[in-house]
Every structure is written in C-alpha cells, then in structure tokens.
The first five atom37 places (N, CA, C, CB, O) and aatype in JSON, in Angstrom:
{
  "aatype": [12, 7, 12, 10, 3, 3, 10, 10, 7, 5, 19, 15, 5, 2, 19, 3, 19, 11, 2, 10, 0, 0, 11, 19, 7, 10, 15, 14, 6, 5, 19, 6, 5, 0, 9, 5, 0, 10, 7, 5, 0, 8, 0, 0, 14, 7, 3, 16, 19, 7, 16, 0, 0, 0, 15, 16, 7, 13, 15, 0, 6, 16, 10, 5, 5, 9, 19, 0, 5, 9, 7, 7, 6, 7, 0, 10, 0, 11, 13, 0, 7, 10, 10, 7, 6, 5, 7, 7, 19, 10, 7, 5, 10, 7, 16, 10, 0, 15, 7, 13, 13, 0, 11, 1],
  "atom_mask": [
    [1, 1, 1, 1, 1],
    [1, 1, 1, 0, 1],
    [1, 1, 1, 1, 1],
    [1, 1, 1, 1, 1],
    [1, 1, 1, 1, 1],
    [1, 1, 1, 1, 1],
    [1, 1, 1, 1, 1],
    [1, 1, 1, 1, 1],
    [1, 1, 1, 0, 1],
    [1, 1, 1, 1, 1],
    [1, 1, 1, 1, 1],
    [1, 1, 1, 1, 1],
    [1, 1, 1, 1, 1],
    [1, 1, 1, 1, 1],
    [1, 1, 1, 1, 1],
    [1, 1, 1, 1, 1],
    [1, 1, 1, 1, 1],
    [1, 1, 1, 1, 1],
    [1, 1, 1, 1, 1],
    [1, 1, 1, 1, 1],
    [1, 1, 1, 1, 1],
    [1, 1, 1, 1, 1],
    [1, 1, 1, 1, 1],
    [1, 1, 1, 1, 1],
    [1, 1, 1, 0, 1],
    [1, 1, 1, 1, 1],
    [1, 1, 1, 1, 1],
    [1, 1, 1, 1, 1],
    [1, 1, 1, 1, 1],
    [1, 1, 1, 1, 1],
    [1, 1, 1, 1, 1],
    [1, 1, 1, 1, 1],
    [1, 1, 1, 1, 1],
    [1, 1, 1, 1, 1],
    [1, 1, 1, 1, 1],
    [1, 1, 1, 1, 1],
    [1, 1, 1, 1, 1],
    [1, 1, 1, 1, 1],
    [1, 1, 1, 0, 1],
    [1, 1, 1, 1, 1],
    [1, 1, 1, 1, 1],
    [1, 1, 1, 1, 1],
    [1, 1, 1, 1, 1],
    [1, 1, 1, 1, 1],
    [1, 1, 1, 1, 1],
    [1, 1, 1, 0, 1],
    [1, 1, 1, 1, 1],
    [1, 1, 1, 1, 1],
    [1, 1, 1, 1, 1],
    [1, 1, 1, 0, 1],
    [1, 1, 1, 1, 1],
    [1, 1, 1, 1, 1],
    [1, 1, 1, 1, 1],
    [1, 1, 1, 1, 1],
    [1, 1, 1, 1, 1],
    [1, 1, 1, 1, 1],
    [1, 1, 1, 0, 1],
    [1, 1, 1, 1, 1],
    [1, 1, 1, 1, 1],
    [1, 1, 1, 1, 1],
    [1, 1, 1, 1, 1],
    [1, 1, 1, 1, 1],
    [1, 1, 1, 1, 1],
    [1, 1, 1, 1, 1],
    [1, 1, 1, 1, 1],
    [1, 1, 1, 1, 1],
    [1, 1, 1, 1, 1],
    [1, 1, 1, 1, 1],
    [1, 1, 1, 1, 1],
    [1, 1, 1, 1, 1],
    [1, 1, 1, 0, 1],
    [1, 1, 1, 0, 1],
    [1, 1, 1, 1, 1],
    [1, 1, 1, 0, 1],
    [1, 1, 1, 1, 1],
    [1, 1, 1, 1, 1],
    [1, 1, 1, 1, 1],
    [1, 1, 1, 1, 1],
    [1, 1, 1, 1, 1],
    [1, 1, 1, 1, 1],
    [1, 1, 1, 0, 1],
    [1, 1, 1, 1, 1],
    [1, 1, 1, 1, 1],
    [1, 1, 1, 0, 1],
    [1, 1, 1, 1, 1],
    [1, 1, 1, 1, 1],
    [1, 1, 1, 0, 1],
    [1, 1, 1, 0, 1],
    [1, 1, 1, 1, 1],
    [1, 1, 1, 1, 1],
    [1, 1, 1, 0, 1],
    [1, 1, 1, 1, 1],
    [1, 1, 1, 1, 1],
    [1, 1, 1, 0, 1],
    [1, 1, 1, 1, 1],
    [1, 1, 1, 1, 1],
    [1, 1, 1, 1, 1],
    [1, 1, 1, 1, 1],
    [1, 1, 1, 0, 1],
    [1, 1, 1, 1, 1],
    [1, 1, 1, 1, 1],
    [1, 1, 1, 1, 1],
    [1, 1, 1, 1, 1],
    [1, 1, 1, 1, 1]
  ],
  "atom_positions": [
    [[96.22, 99.92, 112.29], [97.13, 99.39, 111.55], [96.43, 97.91, 110.66], [98.39, 99.11, 112.6], [97.04, 97.56, 109.65]],
    [[95.53, 97.34, 110.96], [94.95, 96.32, 110.87], [94.75, 96.24, 109.47], [0.0, 0.0, 0.0], [95.1, 95.27, 108.81]],
    [[93.96, 97.68, 108.8], [93.97, 97.84, 107.55], [94.78, 97.84, 106.49], [93.65, 98.52, 107.48], [94.62, 97.33, 105.38]],
    [[95.97, 98.65, 107.09], [97.26, 98.8, 106.04], [98.12, 97.27, 106.2], [98.44, 100.36, 106.58], [98.96, 96.88, 105.39]],
    [[97.76, 96.65, 107.24], [98.35, 95.12, 107.32], [97.85, 94.39, 105.82], [97.6, 94.16, 108.87], [98.59, 93.91, 104.96]],
    [[96.53, 94.45, 105.82], [95.87, 93.81, 104.97], [96.3, 93.95, 103.45], [94.64, 94.17, 105.2], [96.59, 92.98, 102.76]],
    [[96.3, 95.32, 102.97], [97.01, 95.65, 101.9], [98.34, 95.42, 101.88], [96.84, 96.78, 101.64], [98.85, 95.08, 100.81]],
    [[98.94, 95.53, 102.74], [100.36, 94.95, 102.54], [100.3, 93.73, 102.47], [101.32, 95.22, 103.49], [100.91, 93.36, 101.48]],
    [[99.77, 92.73, 103.14], [99.86, 91.4, 102.94], [99.67, 90.65, 101.5], [0.0, 0.0, 0.0], [100.21, 89.61, 101.13]],
    [[98.64, 91.6, 100.7], [98.43, 91.2, 99.5], [99.43, 91.7, 98.44], [97.16, 91.54, 99.22], [99.27, 91.39, 97.26]],
    [[100.68, 92.61, 98.93], [101.69, 92.97, 98.37], [102.68, 91.87, 98.46], [102.06, 94.14, 98.85], [103.27, 91.27, 97.56]],
    [[102.72, 91.79, 99.34], [104.15, 91.24, 100.19], [103.89, 90.07, 101.03], [104.79, 92.37, 101.28], [102.75, 90.02, 101.49]],
    [[104.59, 89.21, 101.3], [103.87, 88.33, 102.31], [105.2, 88.69, 103.21], [103.42, 86.47, 101.86], [106.22, 89.23, 102.79]],
    [[104.87, 88.13, 104.95], [105.62, 88.61, 105.9], [106.31, 90.17, 106.07], [106.5, 87.73, 105.85], [107.49, 90.47, 106.26]],
    [[105.05, 91.05, 105.91], [105.18, 92.18, 105.95], [104.17, 92.69, 106.75], [105.29, 92.62, 104.84], [102.97, 92.52, 106.55]],
    [[104.67, 93.31, 107.63], [103.42, 93.84, 108.53], [103.67, 95.15, 109.14], [103.07, 92.85, 109.75], [104.89, 95.3, 109.13]],
    [[103.07, 96.23, 109.69], [103.5, 97.42, 109.89], [104.56, 97.48, 110.87], [102.51, 98.18, 110.19], [105.68, 97.94, 110.65]],
    [[104.06, 96.89, 112.16], [105.01, 96.81, 113.14], [106.71, 96.6, 112.88], [104.49, 95.76, 113.87], [107.75, 97.22, 113.1]],
    [[106.26, 95.17, 112.2], [108.06, 94.55, 112.1], [108.64, 95.6, 111.21], [108.39, 92.73, 111.22], [109.79, 95.99, 111.39]],
    [[107.73, 96.18, 110.06], [108.42, 97.14, 108.95], [109.03, 98.21, 109.97], [107.21, 97.91, 107.67], [110.19, 98.58, 109.83]],
    [[108.3, 98.66, 110.92], [108.72, 99.98, 111.96], [109.78, 99.38, 112.58], [107.55, 100.57, 113.19], [110.69, 100.21, 112.66]],
    [[110.07, 98.41, 113.03], [110.98, 97.93, 113.9], [112.36, 98.12, 113.12], [110.63, 96.44, 114.33], [113.36, 98.61, 113.64]],
    [[112.28, 97.65, 111.81], [113.48, 97.61, 110.61], [113.99, 98.74, 109.87], [113.08, 96.81, 109.51], [115.03, 98.78, 109.21]],
    [[112.89, 99.91, 110.13], [113.38, 100.99, 109.59], [114.03, 101.96, 110.71], [112.3, 101.59, 108.81], [114.91, 102.78, 110.42]],
    [[113.42, 101.76, 112.23], [113.42, 102.73, 113.31], [112.43, 103.73, 113.38], [0.0, 0.0, 0.0], [112.81, 104.84, 113.74]],
    [[111.38, 103.58, 113.13], [110.12, 104.49, 112.91], [108.99, 103.46, 113.93], [109.6, 104.66, 110.87], [108.9, 102.25, 114.14]],
    [[108.45, 104.37, 114.28], [106.97, 104.05, 115.33], [106.0, 103.52, 113.48], [106.0, 106.35, 116.64], [106.28, 103.73, 112.3]],
    [[104.87, 102.79, 114.19], [104.11, 101.81, 113.37], [103.4, 102.86, 112.19], [102.88, 100.88, 114.41], [103.29, 102.74, 110.97]],
    [[102.83, 104.34, 113.55], [102.1, 105.56, 113.18], [102.91, 105.98, 111.95], [102.04, 106.73, 114.39], [102.32, 106.06, 110.87]],
    [[104.38, 106.28, 112.06], [105.01, 106.97, 110.89], [105.24, 105.92, 109.63], [106.47, 107.62, 111.38], [105.26, 106.13, 108.41]],
    [[105.42, 104.72, 110.38], [105.24, 103.81, 108.85], [104.05, 104.0, 108.11], [105.22, 102.21, 109.03], [103.93, 104.08, 106.88]],
    [[103.18, 104.05, 109.0], [101.68, 104.08, 108.31], [101.97, 105.3, 107.32], [100.2, 104.43, 109.53], [102.18, 105.07, 106.13]],
    [[101.98, 106.31, 107.71], [102.03, 107.59, 107.27], [102.83, 107.69, 105.8], [102.71, 108.43, 108.4], [102.5, 108.35, 104.81]],
    [[104.04, 106.76, 105.99], [104.94, 107.02, 104.78], [104.69, 106.31, 103.68], [106.24, 106.79, 105.02], [104.97, 106.6, 102.52]],
    [[103.94, 105.0, 104.27], [103.45, 104.08, 102.87], [101.89, 104.84, 102.54], [103.22, 101.96, 103.31], [101.33, 104.77, 101.45]],
    [[101.52, 105.34, 103.35], [100.31, 106.19, 102.43], [100.88, 106.97, 101.59], [99.31, 107.15, 103.17], [100.41, 106.95, 100.46]],
    [[101.93, 107.8, 101.84], [102.57, 108.83, 101.28], [103.28, 108.12, 99.93], [103.59, 109.53, 102.4], [102.99, 108.36, 98.75]],
    [[104.07, 107.4, 100.31], [104.78, 106.55, 99.12], [103.65, 105.77, 98.07], [105.83, 105.29, 99.88], [103.9, 105.66, 96.87]],
    [[102.42, 105.25, 98.66], [101.13, 104.86, 97.48], [100.57, 106.12, 96.96], [0.0, 0.0, 0.0], [100.06, 105.99, 95.85]],
    [[100.52, 107.49, 97.53], [99.88, 108.34, 96.76], [101.02, 108.95, 95.57], [99.21, 109.45, 97.75], [100.8, 109.03, 94.36]],
    [[102.14, 109.31, 96.22], [103.06, 109.58, 95.44], [103.19, 109.05, 93.87], [103.99, 109.23, 96.15], [103.19, 109.71, 92.83]],
    [[103.31, 107.31, 94.11], [103.64, 106.48, 92.56], [102.92, 106.99, 92.1], [103.55, 105.0, 92.18], [103.58, 107.49, 91.19]],
    [[101.44, 107.5, 91.87], [100.48, 107.75, 91.27], [100.9, 109.06, 90.39], [99.39, 107.82, 92.18], [100.65, 109.3, 89.21]],
    [[101.61, 109.83, 91.34], [101.97, 111.31, 90.85], [103.01, 111.35, 90.0], [102.34, 112.25, 91.93], [103.88, 110.48, 90.04]],
    [[103.05, 112.39, 89.09], [104.33, 112.13, 88.17], [105.35, 113.03, 88.95], [104.15, 112.61, 86.41], [105.14, 113.98, 89.7]],
    [[106.53, 112.44, 88.54], [107.95, 112.38, 89.12], [108.36, 111.33, 90.38], [0.0, 0.0, 0.0], [107.57, 110.52, 90.86]],
    [[109.55, 111.49, 90.77], [110.03, 110.81, 91.57], [109.05, 110.19, 92.86], [111.06, 111.58, 91.9], [108.82, 111.17, 93.57]],
    [[108.53, 109.23, 93.33], [108.01, 108.53, 94.1], [108.67, 109.03, 95.47], [108.15, 107.15, 93.67], [108.13, 109.91, 96.15]],
    [[109.73, 108.51, 95.8], [110.45, 108.67, 97.01], [110.63, 110.0, 97.1], [111.69, 107.97, 97.1], [110.23, 110.38, 98.2]],
    [[111.1, 110.97, 96.37], [111.23, 112.39, 96.51], [109.84, 113.06, 96.82], [0.0, 0.0, 0.0], [109.69, 113.86, 97.75]],
    [[108.79, 112.66, 95.92], [107.47, 113.32, 96.63], [106.84, 113.01, 97.79], [106.48, 113.25, 95.93], [105.99, 113.76, 98.26]],
    [[107.15, 111.98, 98.32], [106.94, 111.11, 99.65], [107.8, 111.57, 100.67], [107.24, 109.57, 99.47], [107.47, 111.53, 101.86]],
    [[109.01, 112.07, 100.24], [109.99, 112.75, 101.45], [109.73, 114.31, 101.35], [111.83, 112.41, 101.19], [110.11, 115.13, 102.19]],
    [[109.19, 114.53, 100.46], [108.75, 116.15, 100.58], [107.2, 116.5, 101.17], [108.81, 116.83, 98.96], [106.75, 117.57, 101.58]],
    [[106.52, 115.1, 101.04], [105.14, 115.49, 101.86], [105.15, 114.81, 103.39], [103.67, 114.83, 100.96], [104.13, 114.83, 104.08]],
    [[106.13, 114.34, 103.76], [106.28, 113.61, 105.08], [107.07, 114.07, 105.87], [106.63, 112.41, 105.03], [106.92, 114.05, 107.09]],
    [[108.42, 114.74, 105.03], [109.54, 114.74, 106.04], [110.36, 113.87, 106.25], [0.0, 0.0, 0.0], [111.47, 114.15, 106.69]],
    [[110.03, 112.74, 106.01], [111.26, 111.44, 106.27], [111.87, 111.72, 105.08], [110.78, 109.61, 106.39], [111.34, 112.11, 104.04]],
    [[113.35, 111.43, 105.37], [114.05, 111.14, 104.71], [114.1, 110.32, 103.36], [114.5, 110.88, 105.4], [113.78, 109.15, 103.6]],
    [[114.32, 110.47, 102.29], [114.62, 109.28, 100.85], [114.93, 108.27, 101.18], [115.7, 109.48, 99.82], [114.26, 107.27, 100.93]],
    [[116.47, 108.25, 102.06], [116.97, 106.68, 102.46], [116.26, 106.22, 103.2], [118.2, 106.41, 103.08], [116.44, 105.01, 103.36]],
    [[115.19, 106.8, 103.96], [114.27, 106.01, 104.89], [113.02, 105.12, 104.4], [113.72, 106.98, 105.79], [112.72, 103.96, 104.68]],
    [[112.41, 106.08, 103.58], [111.43, 105.85, 102.63], [112.05, 104.65, 101.19], [111.01, 107.53, 102.1], [111.35, 103.84, 100.59]],
    [[113.13, 104.86, 101.04], [113.78, 103.86, 100.17], [113.61, 102.71, 100.77], [115.17, 104.06, 99.88], [113.08, 101.78, 100.16]],
    [[114.1, 102.55, 102.28], [113.98, 101.28, 102.97], [112.67, 100.87, 102.76], [114.31, 101.31, 104.42], [112.61, 99.83, 102.11]],
    [[111.97, 101.17, 102.97], [110.47, 100.87, 103.43], [110.15, 100.46, 102.23], [109.47, 102.05, 104.04], [109.56, 99.38, 102.25]],
    [[110.4, 101.17, 100.53], [110.17, 100.18, 99.37], [110.89, 99.1, 99.31], [110.36, 100.69, 98.19], [110.55, 98.25, 98.48]],
    [[111.68, 98.94, 99.9], [112.63, 97.36, 99.35], [112.25, 96.86, 100.73], [114.8, 97.37, 98.91], [112.79, 95.78, 100.97]],
    [[111.6, 97.24, 101.57], [111.12, 96.22, 102.64], [109.83, 95.57, 102.48], [111.04, 96.84, 103.92], [109.41, 94.53, 102.99]],
    [[109.21, 96.55, 101.51], [107.91, 95.92, 101.09], [107.75, 94.64, 99.74], [107.07, 97.25, 100.67], [106.81, 93.88, 99.52]],
    [[108.99, 94.78, 99.04], [109.26, 94.17, 97.66], [109.5, 95.11, 96.57], [0.0, 0.0, 0.0], [109.36, 94.77, 95.4]],
    [[109.94, 96.48, 96.99], [110.37, 97.23, 95.34], [109.6, 98.11, 94.81], [0.0, 0.0, 0.0], [108.87, 98.71, 95.6]],
    [[109.54, 98.38, 93.69], [108.97, 99.23, 92.97], [107.51, 98.66, 92.66], [109.84, 99.52, 91.82], [106.39, 99.18, 92.71]],
    [[107.91, 97.52, 92.37], [106.33, 96.68, 91.44], [105.62, 96.44, 92.81], [0.0, 0.0, 0.0], [104.53, 96.98, 93.01]],
    [[106.19, 95.68, 93.71], [104.89, 95.87, 95.23], [104.54, 97.06, 95.42], [105.37, 95.49, 96.86], [103.31, 97.06, 95.53]],
    [[105.1, 98.49, 95.56], [104.58, 99.69, 95.53], [103.45, 99.91, 94.78], [105.43, 100.47, 95.19], [102.41, 100.34, 95.29]],
    [[103.56, 99.63, 93.51], [103.1, 99.99, 92.11], [101.3, 99.05, 92.66], [104.47, 99.1, 90.39], [100.23, 99.65, 92.76]],
    [[101.46, 97.71, 92.88], [100.53, 96.87, 93.68], [99.89, 97.48, 94.6], [101.07, 95.87, 94.28], [98.67, 97.55, 94.45]],
    [[100.41, 97.98, 95.61], [100.28, 98.6, 97.26], [99.04, 99.95, 96.32], [102.52, 99.48, 98.37], [97.84, 99.99, 96.58]],
    [[99.59, 100.74, 95.45], [99.27, 102.1, 95.09], [97.66, 101.65, 94.42], [100.57, 102.9, 93.89], [96.59, 102.19, 94.68]],
    [[97.91, 100.61, 93.58], [96.69, 100.32, 93.03], [95.51, 99.93, 94.22], [0.0, 0.0, 0.0], [94.37, 100.37, 94.3]],
    [[96.18, 98.94, 95.1], [94.98, 98.55, 95.66], [94.35, 99.44, 96.91], [95.21, 97.18, 96.06], [93.37, 99.15, 97.6]],
    [[95.3, 100.76, 97.0], [94.4, 101.68, 97.61], [93.8, 102.61, 96.77], [94.99, 102.35, 98.57], [93.19, 103.55, 97.28]],
    [[93.87, 102.48, 95.54], [93.14, 103.37, 94.57], [91.8, 102.49, 94.5], [0.0, 0.0, 0.0], [90.93, 103.35, 94.58]],
    [[91.26, 101.44, 94.42], [90.47, 99.91, 94.37], [89.77, 100.52, 95.43], [91.32, 98.21, 94.65], [88.61, 100.93, 95.37]],
    [[90.71, 100.58, 96.68], [89.62, 100.88, 97.99], [89.03, 102.5, 98.31], [90.51, 100.42, 99.49], [88.43, 102.86, 99.33]],
    [[89.39, 103.38, 97.06], [88.79, 104.59, 97.09], [90.02, 105.56, 98.08], [0.0, 0.0, 0.0], [89.79, 106.71, 98.44]],
    [[91.14, 104.9, 98.35], [91.77, 105.37, 99.08], [91.67, 105.33, 100.76], [0.0, 0.0, 0.0], [92.13, 106.22, 101.47]],
    [[91.17, 104.47, 101.12], [90.61, 104.14, 102.45], [91.49, 104.95, 103.69], [90.68, 102.43, 102.63], [90.89, 105.39, 104.68]],
    [[92.7, 105.07, 103.57], [93.2, 105.7, 104.51], [92.79, 107.18, 104.66], [94.46, 105.52, 104.39], [92.44, 107.79, 105.68]],
    [[92.96, 107.71, 103.08], [92.62, 109.15, 102.99], [91.28, 109.63, 103.58], [0.0, 0.0, 0.0], [91.05, 110.65, 104.22]],
    [[90.31, 108.46, 103.13], [89.11, 108.54, 103.54], [89.07, 108.62, 105.06], [88.39, 107.49, 103.0], [88.5, 109.5, 105.71]],
    [[89.62, 107.8, 105.45], [89.52, 107.9, 106.86], [90.15, 109.07, 107.57], [90.04, 106.75, 107.38], [89.64, 109.64, 108.54]],
    [[91.19, 109.37, 107.08], [91.32, 110.73, 107.27], [90.55, 111.68, 107.37], [0.0, 0.0, 0.0], [90.31, 112.26, 108.43]],
    [[89.95, 112.02, 106.0], [89.01, 113.16, 106.03], [87.4, 112.96, 106.73], [88.87, 113.55, 104.51], [86.64, 113.92, 106.86]],
    [[87.07, 111.55, 107.14], [86.12, 111.52, 107.92], [86.29, 112.01, 109.1], [85.73, 110.5, 108.0], [85.45, 112.63, 109.76]],
    [[87.79, 111.66, 109.51], [87.93, 112.42, 110.79], [88.1, 113.6, 111.09], [88.67, 112.12, 111.32], [87.84, 114.05, 112.21]],
    [[88.57, 114.28, 110.09], [88.55, 115.53, 109.94], [87.15, 116.23, 109.82], [89.33, 115.74, 108.91], [87.08, 117.35, 110.33]],
    [[86.43, 115.92, 109.42], [84.87, 116.26, 108.94], [84.46, 116.37, 110.42], [0.0, 0.0, 0.0], [83.97, 117.38, 110.94]],
    [[84.82, 114.79, 111.24], [84.14, 114.89, 112.42], [84.39, 116.07, 113.46], [84.37, 113.73, 113.01], [83.51, 116.59, 114.13]],
    [[85.99, 116.46, 113.47], [86.09, 117.36, 114.19], [86.18, 118.65, 114.02], [86.73, 117.13, 114.67], [86.49, 119.5, 114.86]],
    [[85.83, 118.83, 112.6], [85.37, 120.14, 111.99], [83.91, 120.45, 112.61], [85.32, 120.03, 110.27], [83.51, 121.58, 112.89]],
    [[83.27, 119.4, 112.76], [81.68, 120.02, 113.18], [81.53, 120.42, 114.77], [80.39, 118.72, 112.88], [80.56, 120.97, 115.3]],
    [[82.7, 120.02, 115.36], [82.47, 120.54, 116.85], [82.56, 121.93, 117.14], [83.41, 119.97, 117.76], [82.39, 122.33, 118.28]]
  ]
}
C-alpha cells in the first residue's frame, strides 16, 4: 500500500488507502484494485467508472465514491498520469509476480 499511498499523496492531501477503504466499505486490497482499475480506465476510451466497474466487478456507485474521495476526475487524471510515469508500477508488480509463479 505504501507505493499507492505515495501516489495518492501526490494527487490529493489526506487520502490514504486504509482510510479510503473505511470510508467506502471495502478492504484496503479492494481499494487498491479499484484505484488501479480507475487509473487504467481513465486512459481508455469511454466512461472511466463504467470501464473500471466492468473490469473489477465493483459497483459504479462505489467507484464513483472512490473518485470523489481522491478529489474527482481532475485528481484521477493526475493519478493516471503518475501511474503512466511510473510505467504502471502496480501493473508491473503484478506482471512480475505472475512471471515468478509461472516459472514454478
């Protein structure tokens, strides 16, 4: 969560995964998944929340609450940009983990 908290801190003050999870009624791991999906969906054509909802299974209402908590669409755009600058660090970690387990 530390890396995601760092990125969120660059987007919006006083937002961290644990507190955000408590506010929207999800686990911190679910919030991480939702935020990553929102960041990726922001760069895709179409509705950001709808695209993220389709890929995660979280309701559009819950995802909209997360967007609001991090500061709205502008903050989400900045977060998506930071993810892109990091080379999609969260995605890279997932790819690294899947590569590690695939070799076993």
